[in-house]
N, C-alpha and C positions, 0 to 999 in steps of 0.2 A: 163765446158761449158755449156750452155747453147741448151736444145733442143727446136727444131721448128718443128713442125706440118704442112704438104703443106692439101689442103684443100682432094687431093687424096688419100692420106692417112685416114684423115677421111672415106672419102666414101668406102675404101676398108677395114677399121674396120664394118664399119657395111653391108658389103655384106658377110663379114666373118660370121659374128655375125648373120644377115637373112638364110644363107646356110643351118648354122648347126643350128637353133633355130626351124628354120617353115619347109628346108624341109625333114633334118634330123631327127626332131621334135624333139630335144634337148639343151632345154635352158640354161639349166643346166651348158653344156659342152659347151657350146658356149660363155657364158659369161666367166666361167673359162678362152677358150683359148683369149677372147679379153682381158680379165687381164693379163697376161702372158703375151702378144704381149706388151701390155702397158707397161709392166718391163720392158722385152727386153731391148726397146725402153729407157727408162728410166735409163738403166747401163749404155748409152751413155755419161752420163753427165761427165764420168771419162772413160778418157784413150779410147777416138773413135778410135783412129791408132790400138788399138788388132785387130783389126778383118781384113779380106783380100781385096785387091781390085776386082771387080766383072773381070774373067779374059779376057773376050768381049770386042773388040771392038764396037762404040766409047765411052765404058762408063768408062775404066779402064784407059783411058790420060784421063777422065772429074774427074776421081779421084773419083769413086764411086764404095762405099764398101759395104759391107753383112755384113749382121749377123744372124744367123739363129737361131731358135727357134722354137722347138718341129718340123713339117711339112710346117713349113713357112720360108719365106727368108724377114729380114726387112733391105730396100734400104735407105743409107745417102752418103750426101755428108756432109766435114768436114769446115769450113773456119772458119782457125786461124787468122782471121785481126778481124773479129767483134765474133772472139770466141763464135759461135755456132754449133752446128751439126744438122741440114735439113734431118728431115727425111720423104722421097719422097714417099717411094713405100711400102707395107707391101701383098705379096703374096701366093700362097699355092706354094710348089714347086715343086708338080707334074703335075704345067702347063706350059705353051708356055712362058719361062721367058724373052726372046728376046722380042718377039713380041710386051706382055707387056710395056717394056723398050720402047722401041721406042714410046710406046701410053704416056709415060710422057710427057709432057711440060716442066717441071723444072731445068730438067739439062738442 
């Protein structure tokens, strides 16, 4: 399957990088984490169904799945007809996930 990324994901990755690099003063760590997140997202090319549906509604019924990568969660949907996986958000797992998902327009 082809993995596509929303604009919000690109912003999420920038925000993650900037926070770690500038607020925590660790640009090397920031780069490694962003690379791991991208590597994790690329694994969705094969068998994206292997990850669970998000437990809360309305996302569960919309087919939103998540892939944990370290302390982060990659949220995505699968479009079987178009043979694509759409990565919609990447979030730090310790934050208010439900609130952030409501802010996601792509669902």
